[in-house]
Backbone as numpy.savetxt, mean C-alpha at the origin, in Angstrom:
# Nx Ny Nz CAx CAy CAz Cx Cy Cz
24.24 -8.64 -6.06 24.17 -7.61 -7.20 22.77 -6.86 -6.85
22.69 -5.48 -6.70 21.67 -4.78 -6.42 20.62 -4.84 -7.65
19.37 -4.63 -7.39 18.35 -4.72 -8.51 17.55 -3.38 -8.31
16.85 -3.19 -9.34 15.97 -1.83 -9.48 14.68 -2.58 -9.10
13.86 -1.68 -8.49 12.41 -1.95 -8.25 11.64 -2.52 -9.71
11.86 -2.30 -10.59 11.39 -3.10 -11.74 11.69 -4.47 -11.76
12.94 -4.73 -11.63 13.42 -6.19 -11.70 13.06 -6.98 -10.27
12.92 -6.14 -9.36 12.17 -6.99 -8.03 10.73 -7.35 -8.38
10.10 -6.37 -9.04 8.84 -6.67 -9.60 8.60 -7.70 -10.19
9.62 -7.73 -11.47 9.17 -8.60 -12.54 9.66 -10.11 -12.10
10.59 -10.15 -11.22 10.97 -11.42 -10.48 9.85 -11.91 -9.60
8.89 -11.39 -9.28 7.71 -11.80 -8.57 8.30 -12.03 -7.23
8.93 -11.26 -6.48 9.46 -11.55 -5.23 8.21 -11.39 -4.25
7.67 -12.26 -3.53 6.65 -12.26 -2.60 6.69 -12.85 -1.57
6.69 -12.17 -0.28 6.70 -12.72 0.99 5.62 -11.96 1.76
5.00 -11.06 1.03 3.79 -10.33 1.74 2.63 -10.82 1.45
1.56 -10.78 2.32 0.47 -11.36 2.14 -0.66 -10.42 2.25
-1.92 -10.65 1.54 -3.17 -9.67 1.43 -3.77 -9.85 2.57
-4.56 -8.67 3.06 -5.50 -8.53 4.11 -6.73 -7.91 3.82
-7.76 -8.09 4.22 -9.01 -7.55 3.97 -8.96 -6.00 4.59
-9.94 -5.14 3.85 -9.92 -3.75 4.24 -10.40 -3.70 5.66
-11.31 -4.56 6.27 -11.72 -4.44 7.81 -10.51 -4.73 8.62
-9.80 -5.78 8.25 -8.50 -6.08 8.94 -7.48 -4.99 9.07
-7.33 -4.32 7.79 -6.48 -3.34 7.60 -6.93 -2.08 8.61
-8.27 -1.80 8.52 -8.72 -0.67 9.58 -8.58 -0.88 11.01
-9.11 -2.18 11.09 -8.91 -2.63 12.72 -7.35 -2.39 13.11
-6.50 -2.94 12.46 -4.83 -2.99 12.96 -4.60 -1.31 12.81
-5.00 -0.55 11.79 -4.83 0.68 12.03 -5.19 1.56 13.33
-6.36 1.30 13.73 -6.92 1.74 14.64 -6.52 1.23 16.09
-6.10 0.11 16.26 -5.30 -0.64 17.44 -3.90 -0.82 17.50
-3.12 -0.31 16.46 -1.75 -0.41 16.61 -1.21 0.68 16.10
-0.44 1.54 17.04 0.01 2.91 16.71 1.32 2.86 15.75
1.80 1.49 15.71 3.20 1.17 14.96 3.01 0.98 13.68
1.83 0.75 13.20 1.41 0.16 11.69 1.54 1.67 10.76
2.22 1.44 9.78 2.42 2.54 8.63 1.60 2.30 7.52
0.65 2.94 6.99 -0.14 2.51 5.84 0.77 3.52 4.59
0.98 2.93 3.46 1.74 3.55 2.51 0.84 3.41 1.30
0.32 4.59 0.69 -0.50 5.07 -0.26 0.24 4.89 -1.72
0.37 4.09 -2.61 0.88 4.17 -3.77 0.23 4.44 -5.07
-0.96 4.90 -4.85 -1.78 5.14 -6.06 -0.88 6.43 -6.71
-1.62 6.41 -8.12 -1.17 7.70 -8.59 -1.75 8.87 -8.27
-1.08 10.08 -8.46 -1.49 11.35 -7.91 -3.02 11.71 -8.45
-3.44 11.40 -9.53 -4.66 11.59 -10.09 -5.78 10.70 -9.28
-5.64 9.63 -8.80 -6.25 8.90 -7.95 -6.38 9.30 -6.67
-5.21 9.70 -6.17 -5.03 10.61 -4.99 -6.10 11.67 -4.81
-5.82 12.49 -5.84 -6.59 13.97 -5.98 -8.25 13.40 -5.98
-8.55 12.44 -6.80 -10.17 12.04 -6.70 -10.80 11.97 -5.59
-10.04 10.87 -4.68 -10.72 10.38 -3.72 -10.21 10.94 -2.28
-8.93 11.59 -2.22 -8.46 11.98 -0.98 -7.46 10.79 -0.65
-6.86 11.29 0.62 -6.00 10.28 1.28 -6.47 10.05 2.48
-5.92 8.97 3.23 -6.19 8.74 4.54 -5.25 9.68 5.37
-5.57 10.48 6.50 -4.72 11.29 7.16 -3.63 10.86 7.71
-3.62 9.57 7.90 -2.57 8.81 8.78 -1.59 8.14 7.68
-1.49 8.39 6.39 -0.93 7.79 5.38 0.04 8.28 4.96
1.27 7.52 4.46 2.35 8.20 3.67 2.13 7.98 2.39
1.98 9.03 1.57 1.60 9.01 0.22 2.86 8.85 -0.88
3.04 7.73 -1.32 4.35 7.54 -2.34 3.75 7.43 -3.72
3.15 8.22 -4.41 2.56 7.99 -5.57 3.33 6.98 -6.42
2.70 6.05 -7.09 3.15 4.92 -8.00 3.76 5.61 -9.35
4.79 5.10 -9.69 5.56 5.64 -10.72 5.04 5.25 -12.10
4.39 3.83 -12.02 3.96 3.11 -13.34 2.41 2.60 -12.92
1.71 2.29 -13.82 0.72 1.58 -13.69 0.53 0.42 -12.76
1.43 -0.62 -12.94 1.75 -1.74 -12.40 2.07 -1.70 -11.02
2.55 -0.52 -10.47 3.11 -0.24 -9.32 2.17 -0.02 -8.27
1.60 -1.17 -7.54 0.47 -0.93 -6.75 0.92 -1.63 -5.60
-0.11 -1.89 -4.73 0.02 -2.10 -3.19 0.56 -3.62 -3.22
0.42 -4.54 -3.83 0.93 -5.90 -3.79 2.36 -5.77 -4.32
2.84 -5.09 -5.36 3.99 -4.96 -5.95 4.84 -4.13 -5.23
4.33 -3.20 -4.54 5.18 -2.31 -3.50 5.48 -3.02 -2.18
4.45 -3.91 -1.70 4.72 -4.76 -0.57 5.68 -5.81 -0.84
5.84 -6.35 -2.18 6.75 -7.37 -2.42 8.22 -6.66 -2.49
8.12 -5.36 -2.80 9.50 -4.70 -2.95 10.05 -4.37 -1.62
9.18 -3.96 -0.62 9.47 -3.54 0.77 9.82 -4.93 1.35
9.30 -6.14 0.89 9.65 -7.28 1.94 11.12 -7.76 1.38
11.46 -7.58 -0.16 12.80 -7.84 -0.53 13.58 -7.02 -0.20
13.40 -5.88 0.50 14.16 -4.89 0.89 14.79 -5.10 2.38
13.99 -6.07 3.05 14.22 -6.56 4.42 13.03 -5.91 5.41
12.20 -5.37 4.84 10.93 -4.87 5.82 10.12 -6.04 6.25
9.76 -5.99 7.60 9.09 -7.25 8.03 7.71 -6.69 8.09
6.75 -7.81 8.52 5.50 -7.64 8.65 4.81 -6.75 7.81
5.10 -6.98 6.38 4.49 -6.12 5.43 3.24 -6.77 4.77
2.31 -6.23 4.65 0.86 -6.74 4.07 0.31 -5.63 3.15
-0.45 -6.08 2.23 -1.14 -5.08 1.32 -2.53 -5.40 1.59
-3.42 -4.45 1.01 -4.81 -4.64 1.20 -5.37 -5.10 0.06
-6.12 -6.35 0.16 -6.73 -6.97 -0.82 -7.64 -5.81 -1.64
-7.55 -5.55 -2.81 -8.58 -4.46 -3.49 -7.94 -3.31 -3.45
-6.93 -2.93 -2.75 -6.08 -1.70 -2.45 -7.33 -0.59 -1.86
-6.67 0.50 -2.08 -7.35 1.93 -1.35 -9.00 1.99 -1.51
-9.20 1.36 -2.72 -10.70 1.29 -3.18 -11.64 0.82 -2.31
-11.21 -0.19 -1.91 -11.83 -1.33 -0.82 -11.74 -0.55 0.54
-10.56 -0.03 0.77 -10.43 0.78 2.19 -11.78 1.83 1.93
-11.60 2.78 1.16 -12.65 3.74 1.07 -14.00 3.33 1.18
-14.22 2.17 0.35 -15.62 1.58 0.47 -16.03 0.87 1.79
-14.99 0.53 2.63 -15.18 0.15 4.15 -14.95 1.32 5.15
-15.38 2.41 4.62 -15.63 3.69 5.21 -14.24 4.41 5.83
-12.97 4.01 5.18 -11.70 4.68 5.70 -11.93 6.34 5.66
-11.34 6.82 6.57 -11.39 8.21 6.51 -10.35 8.90 5.28
-11.00 9.71 4.65 -9.94 10.52 3.63 -10.12 11.71 3.83
-9.16 12.50 3.22 -9.23 14.11 3.19 -8.45 14.27 1.84
-8.77 15.58 1.33 -8.14 15.93 0.08 -6.93 16.45 0.40
-5.93 16.30 -0.47 -4.79 16.87 -0.50 -4.69 18.44 -0.59
């Protein structure tokens, strides 16, 4: 039976693992096949900007963050899904490139 995103999040489906900001930045730099998805809300994106290589998919609910989004993608069959421990804030603090929308 099909489930909604909210149901999948509530069920705690988790096969994704967290990685550090440094590991995420190194992976983005060294692997052209990597896709970074930013699920922060639009206010957060407006305040800090976004990475120019990111796919921005603003979260629809406060609980819809990186780990939850990674869990949903994993449950949908995507492979090699990771989330950044500490989210975009840690990437920005680690000097990830950002630009205003």
